[in-house]
C-alpha positions as CSV (number, residue, x, y, z in Angstrom):
1,X,-19.2,-33.9,-18.9
2,X,-18.1,-37.2,-19.2
3,X,-14.5,-36.2,-18.7
4,X,-15.8,-34.4,-15.8
5,X,-17.2,-37.3,-13.9
6,X,-14.2,-39.3,-14.7
7,X,-11.9,-36.7,-13.7
8,X,-13.8,-36.8,-10.2
9,X,-14.1,-40.5,-10.0
10,X,-10.2,-40.7,-10.7
11,X,-9.2,-37.9,-7.9
12,X,-11.9,-39.5,-5.0
13,X,-10.1,-42.9,-5.6
14,X,-6.7,-41.4,-5.3
15,X,-7.7,-40.3,-1.9
16,X,-4.5,-38.8,0.1
17,X,-2.5,-37.7,-2.9
18,X,-5.8,-36.0,-3.9
19,X,-6.1,-34.3,-0.9
20,X,-2.9,-33.6,-0.2
21,X,-2.4,-31.6,-3.3
22,X,-5.4,-30.1,-2.9
23,X,-4.6,-28.5,0.9
24,X,-1.4,-27.3,-0.7
25,X,-3.0,-25.6,-3.7
26,X,-5.8,-24.0,-1.2
27,X,-3.2,-22.8,1.0
28,X,-1.9,-20.8,-2.1
29,X,-5.0,-19.6,-2.6
30,X,-5.7,-18.1,0.7
31,X,-2.0,-16.7,1.4
32,X,-2.3,-15.0,-2.4
33,X,-5.9,-13.3,-1.9
34,X,-4.6,-12.4,1.9
35,X,-1.4,-10.7,1.2
36,X,-3.0,-9.0,-2.3
37,X,-6.2,-7.8,0.3
38,X,-3.2,-6.1,3.1
39,X,-1.7,-4.7,0.3
40,X,-4.9,-3.1,-0.9
41,X,-5.8,-2.0,2.4
42,X,-2.4,-0.1,3.2
43,X,-2.5,1.1,-0.2
44,X,-6.3,2.6,0.5
45,X,-5.4,3.6,4.2
46,X,-2.3,5.4,3.3
47,X,-3.6,7.6,0.4
48,X,-6.6,8.6,2.2
49,X,-4.5,9.5,5.5
50,X,-2.1,11.3,2.9
51,X,-4.4,13.1,1.2
52,X,-6.5,14.1,4.5
53,X,-3.4,15.1,6.5
54,X,-1.1,16.4,3.7
55,X,-2.2,17.1,0.1
56,X,-5.8,18.0,0.1
57,X,-7.2,18.4,-3.4
58,X,-3.6,18.8,-4.6
59,X,-0.8,21.7,-4.0
60,X,0.7,24.7,-5.5
61,X,4.6,24.9,-4.9
62,X,6.4,28.1,-5.1
63,X,8.6,27.6,-8.3
64,X,11.6,27.2,-6.1
65,X,10.5,24.7,-4.2
66,X,12.1,21.0,-3.8
67,X,11.1,19.0,-0.9
68,X,14.2,17.1,-1.6
69,X,16.6,20.2,-1.4
70,X,17.1,21.9,1.4
71,X,19.4,24.4,0.0
72,X,16.1,25.4,-2.1
73,X,14.3,26.2,1.3
74,X,15.7,29.8,1.5
75,X,14.2,30.9,-2.1
76,X,11.0,28.7,-1.5
77,X,8.6,31.7,-0.7
78,X,6.3,34.3,-2.7
79,X,3.9,36.7,-2.2
80,X,0.3,35.6,-2.3
81,X,-1.7,37.7,-4.6
82,X,-5.0,38.6,-4.4
83,X,-6.5,36.2,-5.8
84,X,-5.0,33.4,-3.6
85,X,-6.0,35.6,-0.8
86,X,-9.6,35.7,-1.8
87,X,-9.5,31.7,-2.1
88,X,-7.9,31.8,1.4
89,X,-10.7,33.2,2.9
90,X,-13.2,31.2,1.0
91,X,-11.9,27.9,2.7
92,X,-10.3,27.1,-1.0
93,X,-6.3,27.3,0.0
94,X,-4.5,26.7,3.0
95,X,-1.0,28.2,2.7
96,X,1.9,27.1,4.4
97,X,5.4,29.2,5.0
98,X,8.3,26.7,5.5
99,X,11.8,27.6,6.7
100,X,14.5,25.8,8.3
101,X,15.3,26.0,12.0
102,X,17.1,24.8,15.1
103,X,15.3,23.8,18.4
104,X,17.2,23.1,21.9
105,X,15.5,20.8,23.7
106,X,16.8,20.0,27.2
107,X,20.0,21.8,25.7
108,X,20.4,19.6,22.9
109,X,20.6,20.8,19.4
110,X,17.7,19.5,16.4
111,X,17.4,20.2,13.2
112,X,13.5,21.0,12.5
113,X,11.4,22.4,9.7
114,X,9.4,25.4,11.0
115,X,6.4,26.1,9.5
116,X,3.3,28.3,9.5
117,X,0.0,27.6,8.8
118,X,-3.3,29.5,9.4
119,X,-5.2,28.3,13.0
120,X,-8.6,28.6,11.0
121,X,-7.8,26.6,8.0
122,X,-10.1,23.4,7.6
123,X,-8.6,22.1,4.2
124,X,-6.4,19.4,5.9
125,X,-7.2,17.6,9.0
126,X,-4.0,19.2,11.0
127,X,-5.4,20.4,14.1
128,X,-4.4,24.0,13.7
129,X,-7.5,25.6,16.2
130,X,-4.9,25.1,18.8
131,X,-2.3,27.6,16.8
132,X,-4.2,30.8,19.1
133,X,-2.5,33.4,20.3
134,X,-1.2,33.3,23.6
135,X,0.3,35.7,25.7
136,X,3.2,33.6,27.6
137,X,4.6,32.9,24.0
138,X,4.7,31.4,20.5
139,X,1.9,28.5,20.5
140,X,3.2,25.4,18.9
141,X,1.9,21.9,18.3
142,X,3.9,18.8,17.1
143,X,3.5,15.3,16.4
144,X,3.9,12.5,18.8
145,X,6.8,11.2,16.9
146,X,8.8,14.7,17.1
147,X,7.5,15.0,20.9
148,X,8.7,11.4,21.8
149,X,12.3,12.2,19.9
150,X,12.6,15.4,22.1
151,X,11.0,14.6,25.4
152,X,8.7,17.4,24.9
153,X,5.2,17.5,26.5
154,X,2.0,20.0,25.9
155,X,3.1,23.0,28.2
156,X,6.8,22.7,27.4
157,X,8.8,25.7,26.3
158,X,11.4,24.9,23.8
159,X,14.1,27.5,22.3
160,X,14.0,28.0,18.6
161,X,16.4,29.9,16.5
162,X,15.8,30.6,12.9
163,X,17.4,32.7,10.1
164,X,15.4,35.7,8.2
165,X,15.1,36.7,4.7
166,X,18.0,38.9,5.4
167,X,20.3,36.5,7.0
168,X,19.8,37.4,10.5
169,X,19.6,34.9,13.1
170,X,17.1,35.3,15.9
171,X,15.9,33.1,18.7
172,X,12.9,32.9,20.7
173,X,10.7,30.2,22.5
174,X,7.7,28.5,21.6
175,X,5.3,26.5,24.1
176,X,4.1,23.1,23.0
177,X,0.2,23.8,23.2
178,X,-1.2,20.6,21.9
179,X,0.7,17.1,20.6
180,X,-1.2,15.4,17.8
181,X,-1.0,11.7,16.5
182,X,-1.3,11.1,12.5
183,X,-0.4,8.2,10.1
184,X,1.3,10.6,7.7
185,X,4.9,10.8,9.1
186,X,6.1,13.8,6.7
187,X,3.7,16.1,8.7
188,X,5.1,15.2,12.3
189,X,8.8,14.2,12.0
190,X,11.2,16.8,13.1
191,X,8.5,19.3,12.4
192,X,7.2,22.6,14.5
193,X,3.9,24.2,13.5
194,X,3.1,27.9,14.5
195,X,0.8,30.5,13.2
196,X,1.4,31.4,9.8
197,X,1.5,35.5,10.6
198,X,3.3,35.0,13.6
199,X,6.1,32.8,11.1
200,X,5.7,35.5,8.4
201,X,6.7,37.7,11.2
202,X,9.9,36.0,12.5
203,X,11.2,35.4,9.3
204,X,10.4,38.7,7.5
205,X,8.3,37.7,5.1
206,X,4.5,39.3,5.0
207,X,1.9,37.9,3.2
208,X,4.3,35.0,1.7
209,X,3.9,31.5,1.2
210,X,5.9,28.1,0.2
211,X,3.1,25.7,-0.5
212,X,-0.7,26.0,-1.0
213,X,-2.9,23.3,-0.2
214,X,-6.2,22.9,-2.1
215,X,-9.6,21.8,-0.6
216,X,-10.1,18.2,-1.7
217,X,-14.3,19.2,-1.8
218,X,-14.2,22.2,-4.0
219,X,-11.2,20.5,-6.5
220,X,-10.1,24.1,-6.6
221,X,-7.4,24.8,-9.5
222,X,-6.3,27.7,-11.1
223,X,-3.1,29.2,-12.7
224,X,-1.0,31.4,-10.5
225,X,2.1,32.9,-12.1
226,X,5.3,31.6,-10.3
227,X,3.4,28.5,-8.7
228,X,3.5,24.8,-10.0
229,X,0.5,22.8,-9.3
230,X,1.0,19.4,-8.3
231,X,-1.8,16.4,-8.6
232,X,-2.9,13.6,-6.6
233,X,-0.7,11.2,-9.4
234,X,2.3,13.6,-8.7
235,X,2.0,13.8,-4.9
236,X,1.0,10.0,-4.2
237,X,3.7,9.0,-6.2
238,X,6.2,7.6,-3.4
239,X,3.4,5.7,-2.0
240,X,2.5,4.1,-5.2
241,X,6.1,3.0,-5.9
242,X,6.2,1.7,-2.0
243,X,3.1,-0.3,-3.0
244,X,4.1,-1.7,-6.2
245,X,7.8,-2.8,-4.6
246,X,5.9,-4.5,-1.8
247,X,3.9,-6.3,-4.2
248,X,6.9,-7.4,-6.2
249,X,8.5,-8.5,-3.0
250,X,5.3,-10.7,-2.5
251,X,5.2,-12.1,-5.7
252,X,8.8,-14.2,-4.7
253,X,6.6,-15.8,-1.9
254,X,3.5,-16.3,-4.4
255,X,6.0,-18.1,-6.8
256,X,7.7,-20.1,-4.5
257,X,4.5,-21.6,-2.6
258,X,2.7,-22.2,-6.0
259,X,5.6,-23.9,-7.8
260,X,5.7,-26.5,-4.9
261,X,1.9,-26.9,-5.3
262,X,2.6,-27.4,-9.2
263,X,5.3,-29.4,-8.6
264,X,2.9,-31.6,-6.4
265,X,0.4,-31.7,-9.1
266,X,3.1,-32.5,-12.0
267,X,4.6,-35.2,-10.2
268,X,1.2,-36.9,-9.6
269,X,0.1,-36.5,-13.2
270,X,3.6,-38.0,-14.0
271,X,3.3,-40.9,-11.6
272,X,-0.6,-41.4,-12.5
273,X,0.1,-41.9,-16.6
274,X,3.0,-44.4,-15.6
275,X,0.7,-46.3,-13.3
276,X,-2.9,-46.2,-15.6
277,X,-1.2,-47.1,-19.3
278,X,-3.3,-50.4,-19.2
279,X,-6.2,-48.0,-18.3
280,X,-5.9,-45.2,-21.0
281,X,-5.1,-48.2,-23.6
282,X,-8.5,-49.5,-22.5
283,X,-10.1,-45.9,-23.3
284,X,-8.6,-45.9,-26.7
285,X,-9.7,-49.1,-27.4
286,X,-13.1,-48.5,-26.5
287,X,-13.7,-45.5,-28.7
288,X,-11.9,-42.6,-27.4
289,X,-9.7,-40.8,-29.1
290,X,-6.5,-40.1,-27.9
291,X,-6.6,-36.1,-27.9
292,X,-10.2,-37.2,-25.4
293,X,-7.7,-39.0,-23.3
294,X,-5.7,-35.9,-23.2
295,X,-8.5,-33.8,-22.2
296,X,-9.5,-36.7,-19.5
297,X,-6.2,-36.3,-17.7
298,X,-6.1,-32.3,-18.2
299,X,-9.0,-32.0,-16.7
300,X,-8.1,-34.4,-13.5
301,X,-5.6,-32.1,-13.1
302,X,-7.2,-28.9,-13.2
303,X,-9.9,-30.0,-11.3
304,X,-7.4,-30.2,-8.3
305,X,-7.7,-26.1,-8.7
306,X,-11.4,-26.5,-8.2
307,X,-11.5,-28.1,-5.2
308,X,-8.7,-26.4,-3.7
309,X,-11.0,-23.5,-3.9
310,X,-14.0,-25.2,-2.6
311,X,-11.8,-26.0,0.5
312,X,-10.2,-22.4,0.3
313,X,-13.5,-20.7,0.9
314,X,-14.6,-23.2,3.6
315,X,-11.5,-22.3,5.7
316,X,-10.2,-19.4,4.1
317,X,-13.4,-17.3,3.8
318,X,-13.8,-16.7,7.7
319,X,-10.5,-16.2,8.5
320,X,-10.0,-13.7,5.8
321,X,-13.1,-11.6,6.9
322,X,-12.2,-12.0,10.6
323,X,-8.6,-10.3,9.2
324,X,-10.6,-7.8,7.8
325,X,-12.7,-6.8,11.0
326,X,-9.9,-7.1,13.4
327,X,-6.9,-5.9,11.1
328,X,-3.4,-6.8,10.9
329,X,-1.7,-4.6,13.9
330,X,2.1,-3.5,13.0
331,X,4.7,-3.8,15.1
332,X,6.0,-1.0,17.3
333,X,8.3,1.0,15.6
334,X,7.1,0.3,12.0
335,X,6.0,4.4,12.1
336,X,9.4,5.8,12.7
337,X,10.7,4.2,9.1
338,X,8.8,7.4,7.6
339,X,6.3,5.2,6.0
340,X,2.7,6.5,5.7
341,X,1.4,3.6,7.4
342,X,-1.5,3.2,10.2
343,X,-1.1,1.2,13.5
344,X,-3.4,-1.4,12.2
345,X,-4.0,-2.3,8.4
346,X,-7.3,-3.4,7.5
347,X,-7.3,-5.7,4.3
348,X,-9.4,-4.6,1.5
349,X,-10.6,-7.7,-0.5
350,X,-12.6,-7.3,-3.7
351,X,-14.5,-9.4,-6.1
352,X,-11.6,-8.8,-8.9
353,X,-9.0,-9.9,-6.5
354,X,-10.9,-13.1,-5.8
355,X,-11.8,-14.1,-9.3
356,X,-8.5,-12.6,-10.3
357,X,-6.3,-14.9,-8.3
358,X,-8.8,-18.0,-8.7
359,X,-8.3,-18.0,-12.7
360,X,-4.3,-17.7,-12.0
361,X,-4.4,-20.5,-10.1
362,X,-6.8,-22.6,-12.4
363,X,-4.5,-21.3,-15.8
364,X,-1.6,-22.4,-14.4
365,X,-2.8,-25.9,-12.8
366,X,-4.1,-26.8,-15.9
367,X,-1.0,-25.9,-18.1
368,X,1.2,-27.9,-15.5
369,X,-1.6,-30.7,-15.7
370,X,-1.6,-30.6,-20.1
371,X,2.0,-30.9,-20.2
372,X,2.6,-35.0,-18.9
373,X,-0.6,-35.6,-20.5
374,X,0.9,-34.5,-24.1
375,X,2.8,-38.0,-23.6
376,X,-0.3,-39.9,-24.0
377,X,-0.5,-38.7,-27.5
378,X,2.3,-40.7,-28.4
379,X,1.4,-44.0,-26.6
380,X,0.5,-46.8,-29.1
381,X,-2.5,-48.3,-27.7
382,X,-1.5,-52.0,-28.1
383,X,1.4,-51.0,-25.9
384,X,-0.6,-49.5,-23.4
385,X,-3.0,-52.0,-22.6
386,X,0.0,-54.4,-22.5
387,X,1.8,-52.1,-19.9
388,X,4.5,-51.4,-22.1
389,X,6.3,-47.7,-22.1
390,X,7.1,-46.1,-25.3
């Protein structure tokens, strides 16, 4: 208690030097918590959107399917068994048939992924209800990115060419009946969605599919021969790795900011010990042990982080709360990078994040304060009172 009182008195006596250190350290507090909050918010939004729009409760992949190998697409289809069809009827599975195709918007050539999905599915949020039979052509829905890149609008007709299971090329027109908006680019970029039965007929693959998406509500999971189940951990690995990469990149800024703050505190402690040698000698002469004096200077340095936490709470809490409510708008064109990212990211803060950041800064400040304070243990009390440096 005595060390705390003396440390507080000494800090207040230093005035401007103390508050400069506290301001820099409080800025480190706020920046660390803000950036981690943004990363956490992005992670939560990306996972939630990907689950809702793409993976549901998990996916079954036909055993030959490899999304990173376009040459595997031709062989990535298999008939759905009676058990699978029954699960589809019960709303537990949503089959998707994938094939490669070419689109000719305004006479240009555009390679696309042609995907068939049932208009009645409710497993994912893709607005497939628009894929109703249309006498004027094959109904198709596309995402805003595909529509923008190919200058397509609702009601437009565009020619699609594909190759069926026998290797025979065929072509027909599809009618754009709806343009949807999603934060998940893999459901949008260069993808045209048509009714599943129509796609099976066009490709000569009746009753076949490439992917089976499970319902996230029922947690459906069974073993189907020829199909490999992929859980959330596997399907969300790209998002997890991306977030980890961004966290590592942000750590560089933390290190730089913390280094500046710690350097200021270290210099302050060194200068304080140099200028207060007589005070140190007097404390020892009055009965304080050298260990107690070292503790006093260590606590004095560590108290910078306590004052910084208080100051950061005063001006940082309103700013962080406002950021969490308003969100952080991403620059235009970010969605074209292929990242699952919303137009506005809402930071997510937690008690663990705040306490963890506080403990890291407190421990680091204590260590930095202790390093120069160790020199006090080597001082001779008589020489210290006389102001001599050993």
